[in-house]
PDB file of N, CA, C and O in Angstrom:
ATOM      1  N   MET A   1     -92.220  86.939  36.243  1.00  0.00           N
ATOM      2  CA  MET A   1     -90.762  86.399  35.415  1.00  0.00           C
ATOM      3  C   MET A   1     -91.641  84.503  35.712  1.00  0.00           C
ATOM      4  O   MET A   1     -92.235  83.926  36.623  1.00  0.00           O
ATOM      5  N   ASN A   2     -91.334  84.298  34.731  1.00  0.00           N
ATOM      6  CA  ASN A   2     -91.355  82.371  34.766  1.00  0.00           C
ATOM      7  C   ASN A   2     -90.151  81.746  35.736  1.00  0.00           C
ATOM      8  O   ASN A   2     -88.989  82.145  35.659  1.00  0.00           O
ATOM      9  N   LYS A   3     -90.441  81.064  36.343  1.00  0.00           N
ATOM     10  CA  LYS A   3     -89.467  80.136  37.067  1.00  0.00           C
ATOM     11  C   LYS A   3     -89.145  79.071  35.858  1.00  0.00           C
ATOM     12  O   LYS A   3     -89.744  78.784  34.822  1.00  0.00           O
ATOM     13  N   LYS A   4     -88.127  78.694  36.364  1.00  0.00           N
ATOM     14  CA  LYS A   4     -87.795  77.495  35.128  1.00  0.00           C
ATOM     15  C   LYS A   4     -87.704  76.076  36.248  1.00  0.00           C
ATOM     16  O   LYS A   4     -87.430  76.172  37.444  1.00  0.00           O
ATOM     17  N   VAL A   5     -87.908  75.212  35.757  1.00  0.00           N
ATOM     18  CA  VAL A   5     -88.026  73.844  36.280  1.00  0.00           C
ATOM     19  C   VAL A   5     -86.818  73.234  35.671  1.00  0.00           C
ATOM     20  O   VAL A   5     -86.684  73.193  34.448  1.00  0.00           O
ATOM     21  N   VAL A   6     -85.939  72.759  36.493  1.00  0.00           N
ATOM     22  CA  VAL A   6     -84.475  71.801  36.177  1.00  0.00           C
ATOM     23  C   VAL A   6     -84.468  70.552  36.661  1.00  0.00           C
ATOM     24  O   VAL A   6     -84.694  70.421  37.864  1.00  0.00           O
ATOM     25  N   ASP A   7     -84.265  69.617  36.014  1.00  0.00           N
ATOM     26  CA  ASP A   7     -83.853  68.339  36.982  1.00  0.00           C
ATOM     27  C   ASP A   7     -83.034  68.284  37.628  1.00  0.00           C
ATOM     28  O   ASP A   7     -81.986  68.513  37.024  1.00  0.00           O
ATOM     29  N   ALA A   8     -82.875  68.034  38.901  1.00  0.00           N
ATOM     30  CA  ALA A   8     -81.675  68.159  39.697  1.00  0.00           C
ATOM     31  C   ALA A   8     -80.457  67.006  39.423  1.00  0.00           C
ATOM     32  O   ALA A   8     -79.236  67.166  39.419  1.00  0.00           O
ATOM     33  N   LYS A   9     -80.975  66.224  39.277  1.00  0.00           N
ATOM     34  CA  LYS A   9     -80.292  64.628  38.400  1.00  0.00           C
ATOM     35  C   LYS A   9     -79.905  65.050  37.413  1.00  0.00           C
ATOM     36  O   LYS A   9     -78.740  64.683  37.259  1.00  0.00           O
ATOM     37  N   LYS A  10     -80.268  65.684  36.568  1.00  0.00           N
ATOM     38  CA  LYS A  10     -79.364  66.030  35.370  1.00  0.00           C
ATOM     39  C   LYS A  10     -78.588  66.905  35.488  1.00  0.00           C
ATOM     40  O   LYS A  10     -77.581  66.714  34.804  1.00  0.00           O
ATOM     41  N   VAL A  11     -78.581  68.192  36.295  1.00  0.00           N
ATOM     42  CA  VAL A  11     -77.777  68.900  36.854  1.00  0.00           C
ATOM     43  C   VAL A  11     -76.438  68.467  37.337  1.00  0.00           C
ATOM     44  O   VAL A  11     -75.296  68.806  37.030  1.00  0.00           O
ATOM     45  N   LEU A  12     -76.864  67.725  38.078  1.00  0.00           N
ATOM     46  CA  LEU A  12     -76.088  66.786  39.140  1.00  0.00           C
ATOM     47  C   LEU A  12     -74.450  66.182  38.123  1.00  0.00           C
ATOM     48  O   LEU A  12     -73.222  66.250  38.171  1.00  0.00           O
ATOM     49  N   GLU A  13     -75.802  65.499  37.122  1.00  0.00           N
ATOM     50  CA  GLU A  13     -74.254  64.850  36.168  1.00  0.00           C
ATOM     51  C   GLU A  13     -73.743  65.591  35.414  1.00  0.00           C
ATOM     52  O   GLU A  13     -72.559  65.392  35.143  1.00  0.00           O
ATOM     53  N   SER A  14     -74.414  66.653  34.836  1.00  0.00           N
ATOM     54  CA  SER A  14     -73.439  67.679  34.162  1.00  0.00           C
ATOM     55  C   SER A  14     -72.319  68.298  35.053  1.00  0.00           C
ATOM     56  O   SER A  14     -71.342  68.763  34.466  1.00  0.00           O
ATOM     57  N   ILE A  15     -72.373  68.359  36.677  1.00  0.00           N
ATOM     58  CA  ILE A  15     -71.599  68.515  36.860  1.00  0.00           C
ATOM     59  C   ILE A  15     -70.484  67.779  37.321  1.00  0.00           C
ATOM     60  O   ILE A  15     -69.336  68.217  37.409  1.00  0.00           O
ATOM     61  N   ARG A  16     -70.914  66.511  37.646  1.00  0.00           N
ATOM     62  CA  ARG A  16     -69.799  65.381  37.499  1.00  0.00           C
ATOM     63  C   ARG A  16     -69.301  65.171  36.286  1.00  0.00           C
ATOM     64  O   ARG A  16     -68.221  64.634  36.037  1.00  0.00           O
ATOM     65  N   GLY A  17     -70.049  65.573  35.557  1.00  0.00           N
ATOM     66  CA  GLY A  17     -69.080  65.305  33.799  1.00  0.00           C
ATOM     67  C   GLY A  17     -68.166  66.265  33.479  1.00  0.00           C
ATOM     68  O   GLY A  17     -67.479  66.129  32.467  1.00  0.00           O
ATOM     69  N   GLY A  18     -68.033  67.388  34.317  1.00  0.00           N
ATOM     70  CA  GLY A  18     -67.381  68.111  33.699  1.00  0.00           C
ATOM     71  C   GLY A  18     -67.694  69.382  33.101  1.00  0.00           C
ATOM     72  O   GLY A  18     -66.898  70.309  32.947  1.00  0.00           O
ATOM     73  N   LEU A  19     -68.911  69.363  32.773  1.00  0.00           N
ATOM     74  CA  LEU A  19     -69.504  70.592  32.204  1.00  0.00           C
ATOM     75  C   LEU A  19     -69.255  72.116  32.406  1.00  0.00           C
ATOM     76  O   LEU A  19     -69.818  72.532  33.419  1.00  0.00           O
ATOM     77  N   SER A  20     -68.731  72.829  31.881  1.00  0.00           N
ATOM     78  CA  SER A  20     -68.660  74.091  32.428  1.00  0.00           C
ATOM     79  C   SER A  20     -70.157  74.853  32.200  1.00  0.00           C
ATOM     80  O   SER A  20     -71.214  74.777  31.572  1.00  0.00           O
ATOM     81  N   ASP A  21     -69.336  75.730  33.309  1.00  0.00           N
ATOM     82  CA  ASP A  21     -70.806  76.693  34.104  1.00  0.00           C
ATOM     83  C   ASP A  21     -71.621  77.390  32.628  1.00  0.00           C
ATOM     84  O   ASP A  21     -72.819  77.370  32.346  1.00  0.00           O
ATOM     85  N   THR A  22     -70.612  77.906  31.964  1.00  0.00           N
ATOM     86  CA  THR A  22     -71.571  78.414  30.786  1.00  0.00           C
ATOM     87  C   THR A  22     -72.174  77.623  30.364  1.00  0.00           C
ATOM     88  O   THR A  22     -73.352  77.721  30.707  1.00  0.00           O
ATOM     89  N   ALA A  23     -71.818  76.262  29.315  1.00  0.00           N
ATOM     90  CA  ALA A  23     -72.287  75.346  28.900  1.00  0.00           C
ATOM     91  C   ALA A  23     -73.679  74.993  29.421  1.00  0.00           C
ATOM     92  O   ALA A  23     -74.678  74.738  28.749  1.00  0.00           O
ATOM     93  N   ARG A  24     -73.489  75.045  31.384  1.00  0.00           N
ATOM     94  CA  ARG A  24     -74.748  74.359  31.464  1.00  0.00           C
ATOM     95  C   ARG A  24     -75.776  75.593  31.378  1.00  0.00           C
ATOM     96  O   ARG A  24     -76.936  75.412  31.008  1.00  0.00           O
ATOM     97  N   MET A  25     -75.273  76.885  31.750  1.00  0.00           N
ATOM     98  CA  MET A  25     -76.271  77.760  31.555  1.00  0.00           C
ATOM     99  C   MET A  25     -76.905  77.836  29.995  1.00  0.00           C
ATOM    100  O   MET A  25     -78.000  78.398  30.001  1.00  0.00           O
ATOM    101  N   GLU A  26     -76.585  77.518  29.031  1.00  0.00           N
ATOM    102  CA  GLU A  26     -76.996  77.347  27.819  1.00  0.00           C
ATOM    103  C   GLU A  26     -78.022  76.203  27.768  1.00  0.00           C
ATOM    104  O   GLU A  26     -79.190  76.261  27.384  1.00  0.00           O
ATOM    105  N   THR A  27     -77.295  75.091  28.265  1.00  0.00           N
ATOM    106  CA  THR A  27     -78.161  73.972  28.232  1.00  0.00           C
ATOM    107  C   THR A  27     -79.327  74.108  28.999  1.00  0.00           C
ATOM    108  O   THR A  27     -80.290  73.489  28.546  1.00  0.00           O
ATOM    109  N   TYR A  28     -79.516  74.743  30.037  1.00  0.00           N
ATOM    110  CA  TYR A  28     -80.601  74.926  31.118  1.00  0.00           C
ATOM    111  C   TYR A  28     -81.046  76.209  30.918  1.00  0.00           C
ATOM    112  O   TYR A  28     -81.864  76.534  31.778  1.00  0.00           O
ATOM    113  N   GLY A  29     -80.775  77.200  29.969  1.00  0.00           N
ATOM    114  CA  GLY A  29     -81.278  78.532  29.574  1.00  0.00           C
ATOM    115  C   GLY A  29     -81.319  79.103  30.963  1.00  0.00           C
ATOM    116  O   GLY A  29     -82.371  79.495  31.468  1.00  0.00           O
ATOM    117  N   LEU A  30     -80.179  79.144  31.560  1.00  0.00           N
ATOM    118  CA  LEU A  30     -80.129  79.982  32.659  1.00  0.00           C
ATOM    119  C   LEU A  30     -79.269  81.520  32.866  1.00  0.00           C
ATOM    120  O   LEU A  30     -78.271  81.702  32.168  1.00  0.00           O
ATOM    121  N   SER A  31     -79.545  82.192  33.482  1.00  0.00           N
ATOM    122  CA  SER A  31     -78.875  83.672  33.518  1.00  0.00           C
ATOM    123  C   SER A  31     -77.966  83.232  34.801  1.00  0.00           C
ATOM    124  O   SER A  31     -78.399  82.546  35.727  1.00  0.00           O
ATOM    125  N   SER A  32     -76.513  83.786  34.696  1.00  0.00           N
ATOM    126  CA  SER A  32     -75.836  83.747  35.957  1.00  0.00           C
ATOM    127  C   SER A  32     -76.206  83.567  37.025  1.00  0.00           C
ATOM    128  O   SER A  32     -75.751  82.812  37.885  1.00  0.00           O
ATOM    129  N   ARG A  33     -77.561  84.645  37.072  1.00  0.00           N
ATOM    130  CA  ARG A  33     -77.972  84.642  38.539  1.00  0.00           C
ATOM    131  C   ARG A  33     -78.601  83.328  38.518  1.00  0.00           C
ATOM    132  O   ARG A  33     -78.523  82.695  39.570  1.00  0.00           O
ATOM    133  N   GLY A  34     -79.094  82.889  37.723  1.00  0.00           N
ATOM    134  CA  GLY A  34     -80.427  81.669  38.148  1.00  0.00           C
ATOM    135  C   GLY A  34     -79.599  80.689  38.160  1.00  0.00           C
ATOM    136  O   GLY A  34     -80.104  79.704  38.697  1.00  0.00           O
ATOM    137  N   LEU A  35     -77.963  80.437  37.606  1.00  0.00           N
ATOM    138  CA  LEU A  35     -76.948  79.346  37.964  1.00  0.00           C
ATOM    139  C   LEU A  35     -76.768  79.683  39.665  1.00  0.00           C
ATOM    140  O   LEU A  35     -77.091  78.921  40.576  1.00  0.00           O
ATOM    141  N   GLN A  36     -76.303  80.728  39.769  1.00  0.00           N
ATOM    142  CA  GLN A  36     -76.077  80.542  40.985  1.00  0.00           C
ATOM    143  C   GLN A  36     -77.326  80.364  42.043  1.00  0.00           C
ATOM    144  O   GLN A  36     -77.178  79.676  43.052  1.00  0.00           O
ATOM    145  N   SER A  37     -78.361  80.921  41.793  1.00  0.00           N
ATOM    146  CA  SER A  37     -79.871  80.261  42.555  1.00  0.00           C
ATOM    147  C   SER A  37     -79.788  78.549  42.744  1.00  0.00           C
ATOM    148  O   SER A  37     -79.802  77.790  43.713  1.00  0.00           O
ATOM    149  N   LEU A  38     -79.693  78.391  41.262  1.00  0.00           N
ATOM    150  CA  LEU A  38     -79.934  77.012  41.430  1.00  0.00           C
ATOM    151  C   LEU A  38     -78.836  76.203  42.269  1.00  0.00           C
ATOM    152  O   LEU A  38     -79.324  75.391  43.056  1.00  0.00           O
ATOM    153  N   PHE A  39     -77.166  76.296  42.236  1.00  0.00           N
ATOM    154  CA  PHE A  39     -76.067  75.791  43.305  1.00  0.00           C
ATOM    155  C   PHE A  39     -76.540  76.123  44.620  1.00  0.00           C
ATOM    156  O   PHE A  39     -76.355  75.284  45.502  1.00  0.00           O
ATOM    157  N   GLN A  40     -77.184  77.323  44.939  1.00  0.00           N
ATOM    158  CA  GLN A  40     -77.489  77.431  46.244  1.00  0.00           C
ATOM    159  C   GLN A  40     -78.471  76.382  47.003  1.00  0.00           C
ATOM    160  O   GLN A  40     -78.469  76.073  48.194  1.00  0.00           O
ATOM    161  N   LYS A  41     -79.520  75.818  45.688  1.00  0.00           N
ATOM    162  CA  LYS A  41     -80.367  75.123  46.285  1.00  0.00           C
ATOM    163  C   LYS A  41     -80.367  73.945  46.245  1.00  0.00           C
ATOM    164  O   LYS A  41     -81.290  73.266  46.696  1.00  0.00           O
ATOM    165  N   LEU A  42     -79.251  73.441  45.652  1.00  0.00           N
ATOM    166  CA  LEU A  42     -78.664  71.927  45.548  1.00  0.00           C
ATOM    167  C   LEU A  42     -78.100  72.120  46.765  1.00  0.00           C
ATOM    168  O   LEU A  42     -78.566  71.343  47.598  1.00  0.00           O
ATOM    169  N   VAL A  43     -77.063  73.049  47.296  1.00  0.00           N
ATOM    170  CA  VAL A  43     -76.298  73.166  48.243  1.00  0.00           C
ATOM    171  C   VAL A  43     -77.098  72.674  49.551  1.00  0.00           C
ATOM    172  O   VAL A  43     -76.722  71.656  50.132  1.00  0.00           O
ATOM    173  N   SER A  44     -78.473  73.587  50.113  1.00  0.00           N
ATOM    174  CA  SER A  44     -79.138  73.581  50.516  1.00  0.00           C
ATOM    175  C   SER A  44     -79.900  72.235  50.965  1.00  0.00           C
ATOM    176  O   SER A  44     -80.144  71.790  52.086  1.00  0.00           O
ATOM    177  N   ALA A  45     -80.144  71.820  49.856  1.00  0.00           N
ATOM    178  CA  ALA A  45     -80.758  70.352  49.638  1.00  0.00           C
ATOM    179  C   ALA A  45     -79.965  69.021  50.141  1.00  0.00           C
ATOM    180  O   ALA A  45     -80.452  67.902  50.303  1.00  0.00           O
ATOM    181  N   LEU A  46     -78.622  69.427  50.346  1.00  0.00           N
ATOM    182  CA  LEU A  46     -78.074  68.027  51.172  1.00  0.00           C
ATOM    183  C   LEU A  46     -78.188  68.245  52.510  1.00  0.00           C
ATOM    184  O   LEU A  46     -77.851  67.371  53.309  1.00  0.00           O
TER     185      LEU A  46
END
């Protein structure tokens, strides 16, 4: 399976900008599981 590389700054901007999870998944080509993993990685980076 190929791992996606997503720019954390762009994701944070999308969160701050109010982009829905569904739109975020479409924008970054993520599944619901991938989005959950992304959020976990962002939280653990804090």
